[in-house]
N, C-alpha and C positions, 0 to 999 in steps of 0.2 A: 287461716288459722290454721291453729295447732292441734295434733292430733292425740287423742287418748292415750295416757299410757308414756307418752314421751319426757323428759327429764328439763326441767326449765330449771334456770338459773334467775330468781330475783334478789333487785339489790334494794335495802329501804333506802331514803332521802340521806343517810348517816352514814352508809356501807356496809350495813350488815348484808350478808348473803345466806340467802335460801335456796337450799339444793332440793328441789319436790319433784315426785312424778308425778305429771298432771291426769287428776281426774276431775273431769269441769262441774262434780257435785258437791268437791271440798271446797272448804274455805279458809283460809290460812290467818290463825288468829296473830296478831303483833301488837307491839306496846303504841304501833302508828294505828291502828282499829283493823276492823276483818277485810281484808282482800278476796274474793270471790275467784275460783278458779276456770268459771265461766268467762268471767272478764281477760283472762289472761289469756286463753284459750282463743278469744274473741280476735286479741289485741294483736299478739302472734309478737315474735325476738324481735328486737331494734325497735320496739316502742313500750307503751308503758300502760299501768292500771291504776287506778288509784281508789284506795281503802274506803272506806264509809266514814270516813272522817276525813277523806281529800287528801291525802299522800298520796304520792306517787310511787309505786313501783319501777323501777326499769327491768325490764324481762329481757334473758339473752339465753344464747344457745349455752349449755355448758361444752370445755373444752375438758381433753385427760387431764391437764391439773386439775381441773375442778374436780371429777371424777377420783384420782387417787386420793386428791383431800377430803375428799364428801365419806368415803368407806365407812361404814359400822365397823368399830374399832374395839377390840378386848386385848391386844397386844401394841408395842408400838410399833409404826409401820415405817416404812421405807419412804423420804422424801421425794418430791420429783428433783432436787438438786442432785440426789446421785442417781436415780433414773435414768435422767436424760446425759451423763456421763457412760454408766455402764451398758446402759441400749445398744448407743455407739459402739464402746468395744467389745459387746458379744455379738456385734451384728447381726440385731435380730431384724427381723423385716417379713417381707409379704413370704408366706411356704416354707417358714424356717422351723425348723424341729427345736424346740430346746427344754431342758428340765432344770424344777427349780426342787428347792427342798426348802423347809422350815418358812410355809407360806404367809402362817399367821393368819392377820384377820385380807391379805388376802391387795393392798394398793401396789403391790410389784406384780400380782399373776395379774392384777387390771391392767396394766399399763403392757405387760407381754402379748397379753391375748390381743389386745388391742394392736400392735405391730404385728405381729405374726397373721393379724388377718383370719377369714375363713379356710384357705387353703395352708395356711400354718397349723402348730401342737403344738401346746403347752403340757407338760406333764408336772403337776405340782404335789412333792407330797409333805406327809404331815401326820406323824402320829399320834396326835391329840382330834379326837373326831371332834370335838367339840368347832376348833379350830377349820376343819374341814367345812363342815356346815356352813361358819361364817360365812368361811372365802365363797361358797357356792352361791350363798344367799346376794353377796355381794354383786359378783358376777351377776347373778340375774337381775339386780337390780339396773347392774351398768349396758344392760341389752347383751351383753355379753356370752351368755349361755347358749351356745349354736352347737355344740361339741367341738370348738376347739380346745377345750381344756379338758383334761383327765385327771381326775384325785384320784390321791394314792395314799390308800394309809396303812403305812408300814414303814418302821424303822430302817433306814436306808445304810447300818452298818449292815442289812441283810443284801442290799444292791440296791440298784434303781431301777423303776417299770420302765426302764424302754432302751434301748441299744443303737448305736449310730444317729445320734442326737449330732446336731448342728455346733451346741452350745449349751452350758450350765452353770448356773448359780447356787452357791448356799449361802444363805442365813441363819447359821445353826448354833452355837454352842462351843463345840471344839470341834472345828471343822477338819483339822489335822489328824480326828481318828477317822475320815472317811474318802481322804486323798486317795487313798487305795482303792477303793473302788470308779471313780473318777472313770479312767480310761476304757473300763469296760462300757460304758454309757454312752460313750460319745468318737467321735471319728477324730482320725488318726490329724491331730493339729488344731485341732476345734478348741477355741478358747473358754477360760472358764473364771468365774470371778468369786468373789466372798464377801461377805461385809462382817468385821468384827468391832464390838467398842474399845476395845483395851487394849494398847499396845504389846502385854503379853502373850495376848491373845493371836496377837498379828505376828509376835516371835516363835511361836508355837507354829503358828501357818507355815511360815516360809519356812522354816527347817524341815518340816513334813514334805515341803514342796522342791525342796534343795536336795532333795533324799529319793524325788520319785521320777517317773519322764516326763520333767515338765523343763521350760526355758521362757524365757523373756518374763520373767517374774516382774511385776509392778506395786507398789502401795502408793499409795496419796490419802488426802483428806479434802474435799473440798468446801467450803465456807460461801455465804451467797449474804453481801449485805445491801441491805434497801437502805433509800434515798427519801426522804420528803420531797412529795415533788410540789415544792412552792417556789416560784419561779423570781422571788425577792430575798428568800429563805434557802437553797439548798443545802441542804446538810443531811448525813448520814443517821437513819432513825437512830432513835435512842440504846434500845435494844435490837440484836438479833438471835435467831437461831445455831450456836455456833456449833458443839463440835455433835455431829452426830453419828456418826459413827466413820472406822477405816474402809476404803474399800483395795480389795488385793486382788492383781489381777497374773494370768500366765496362760502356755502354751502347753496342751497335752502333746509332747516333741520328746521321742527316744533319742538320748546323746549321742551327738554324731561320731562317729570313729576312724580317723585320719589312718590311712596304712600306708607306710610308708616302705619301700623296699632298696634299703641303701645301698643292694648290691646291684640294681638295674643299670645300667646305661647312660639313662637318664638323670638318672641321682649323681650328679657330679661337682666337686668342689669347685667355683670357680673362683682364679686365681686377683689379685686385686691389680689396678691399674696403675703403674709407678705417676704417671701424669695426672694422675685426678689426686692421687694421696696427697703432692707436692703442692698441687695448688687448694688443695686444704689446708696445709699448713701455713701455706703463707697466707691466708686468708684469718686462718687464728694466731699467727703473727701478729698482722695489721690491726687485731681488734684488740689484741696486749697493749702494741704502743697507743692506740687513742688511750686506753683507757688510762696508762700511765701519765700523757699530756696531760688529759681533764684533772687528774689526781691533782697533781704539779699546777695548773692552774687556781686550783680550790686553796692547795696552800699560800699560793703567793698573796690571792686576795686578802 
């Protein structure tokens, strides 16, 4: 028996999905008929419930993938294919503190809040209040509004709402304008990530990272191609979500400076070994002889 307020994923006979918060008095109106949510609550996860027309709907517990795809949107969201990689690259896990800017509708905020857990902290920044409100509603809908996320309404050009964070991610139009503020918000050596949609934005960002205290710069794009799961005719789907954005990663790192004292007695030029030099010369001559023999044989052919 499911409890009121639980999120349930209902799948129609044709595979259409409905993500709903369970309220036993509600009814889901579909083309297959009316599905009483009380019947869904009674059946439970892993079972089916029938509409008044006798069509069976499968009842499943939603995963994080379903939550990310199911948020109410007013902006383009970050897709699960990018989220999975960036969460690992940024080291997001239980108890981690992460800074996010450009939260939009909150698909990434939901994922970050899920991974940091009740002991972690997400500081999400957005200068447009309507997006912050939508973000908060999506977190409440996903059951993640327990204080692990702090909403910061400000322009990040003025700085971030925290210091000493473990990781940082920016999804803004001109991230190169804000890289100078990153070191004061995170721990030394912390990983940082960015999402931008065009190559010229990537170029501007990388130039800014190269000029700042950053190392291990990485830029990539992720494609996900699905297949039609028909055993007799296994083939790729005709359509795919292709380019959704470029991911850029780096580490906050002061440049290393090697100090070499040429006057030190430890810094002594070594003389070459005559025996080693003669062995090298002999090997080079042997290679030359083999190459000449091979060329002669080709000429004879």
